[in-house]
N, C-alpha and C positions, 0 to 999 in steps of 0.2 A: 688796174695794173698793180701787182704786189710790190710793196716797197722793199728795198734791200737793206738788210741790217748786217753790217760787217763787224766781225769780232776779231780782235787782235790775236796773234799767235800767243801761246802761253809763255814763250821766251823769245826775246829779240837779241840775236847775236850780233848782227850788223845794223847798227842804228841808222847810218846814212842810207843804206839800201832800203831799209824799212820806211823811213820818212819819204824817200823818193817815190816808192811804190804807193804809199798812202796818198801822197799829193796827186799822183797820176790817176788813182782810182776815184778819189773824191772830186777831182776836177771835171769828171764826166757828168756830175750833178745827178747821178742815178742812185746814189747811196744816201739814204735818209738818216741812218743811225750808225755810229761807230762806238763799239764797247771796248774800253780798255780793261783787259782781263789778263793780267800778268801774274801767274802763279809761281814763277820761278825767278823772281827778282826781289831784292830787298826794298823796303818802303822808300828809301832815299832814291833808289834807281827808278822806281815807278814814278815818283814825283818828277824827277828830271826828264824822263821820257814823256810824261803826261803834260808838262808845260809846253813842249814842242807840239805834241799832238793837239792840244787845245788851240794853239795858234792856227794849225792847218785846218781844223774843223771850223773855226770861225771864218776863215777865208772862203771856204766852200759851202758855208751855211749847212753844215752837217751836225746833227745833235750828238754831242759826246755823252756817253753813259759810262759810269764807273761801276765795275763789278763790286759787289758789296764790301767796301772798305771805307767806312765813314771818315777816317782820318785822312785818307788820300783824297776823297771828295772835298773835304774841308780845305785841305792844303791847296787844291787846285781851284777852289771856289766853283765847284760843279754841283748843281742841285738835282741831278738825275742819276738814280742808282738802279742796279739790277740785283734782285735778291734771289738766292738759290735755295737748295734743299733745306739748309739748316737756318735759314734767315727769315722765318715767317711767324715769330711770336706776335700775338695781337697787339701787345704794348708797343712793339716797334713800328708796326703798321700805323697805329694810331698816332704815334709821335711824328712819323714822316708826313702823315696827312695834315696834322696841325701846323707843321713847319712849312707846309706847301711845297714839299719835295715832290718831284715826279719820280715814279718808279715802275719797273716792270718785274714780273715774277715768273720763275720757272715753275710750271705746273705739271710737266711730264705727261702722265696719262690720266690726270685727276681733275675732273670737272668740279668737284666739290671745293678743291683748293682754289681753282680759278674763280669760282663764284665768291669765295671769301675775299680774294684779292680784289675783285671788282667792287665789292661792297666798301672796301677801304680806299678806293680811288685809284687803283692801278691803271696806268696808261695802256699797258698791254699785258697779256699772259702768254707765255710760250709753252707749246706742247712739243714733245719729242723725247728721245731721238727717233725720227721716222726711219732713218737708215743708219748703218754702222758708221760711226764717226772715228776718224783717226786722232781727233783733237781731245775728245773726252769720252771715257767709258761710262756707260749707263745701262741699267737693267730694265729701263722703261722703254717700251715700244708701243705707242698708242695706235689704235686703228685710225686711219686717215679721216674717217667719218667724224672724229671728234671736232674737227675744224668746222664742219657744217653744223654740228650740234651746238657749238658755241655761238655761231652766227645766228642760229634760230631763236636764241633766247630773246625775250621781249625787252625793248628799251635798252639795248646793249650799246654802250659807248666804248667799252674797253676792247681794243683790237686783239686779234689772235696773231701769234707768231709761230711759224713752223721752223723747227731747228733739228739738227742732227744729220751730218753726213750728206747734206744737199749739194747737188752739182747739176750741171746743165742736162745731163742724161736722166737722172732720176726725178728731177723737178717735173717732168712730164707726167709722172705718176701722181704728183700732188696738185698739179694745175687744175684738174676738174673740181677740186674741193675749194679752190679760190682762197688761199690763205691771204690775210691782210698784209702780212710781213713775212719775208723769208730771211733767216739768219744763216750766214755762211762764214767759214773761217779758212780751213785748210784748202778748200777749193781754189782760193786765191793765193794764199801764202806759200803753198807748196808747188806753185806753177812757175814755169820759166818766164811766162808772159801773162801776168795777172790782168793786164788791160784787155788782151785778146779774149780771155775768159769772161770778163765782164761784158764785153760786147756780145759774145755768144749767148750769155744768159739773158741780157736785156732784150735781145731779139725774140726770145721765147716768152718773155713776159707781156709782150704786146697783145 
């Protein structure tokens, strides 16, 4: 069964509603990762939100991941980061490895990048966007076979993660390729009933 990776919306307007929905989603115990990815907030706001998110994640045993903002991760005492397009210098990867940080890396449609990430100890590599995403615009649209190509590599411990506009309908196109992890954001946050959508999705993952 593919593990679910929930990403925050880029901006949180109603914090109480967001925290309530996050609690309800994580209480299902169906979500393995939650990434705090707030691009439209000041650092002080992100830390304030992150402190509450950290408590919720701890209650429901969900791994909190900080989108590459080392100062935020340090302030929240979180040792799991996600690195994006501009965050892959070898010196940085080596430093994270030495400090025993856990990290995942966006690899888009690039197996070479994924292999480099794996060499430095990445926990997962994400490929996508497989579908049009309302959350993040990208020019990369990999063939779905890249998921199987990654899984076919010998002695592979680094998991793959499918991302980009995934919902309960188009997941059926990805399912034959058996992604280890699927990442979703707007599918939940733009819904009137996020919990109902989670139930619909998890029924498909079985």
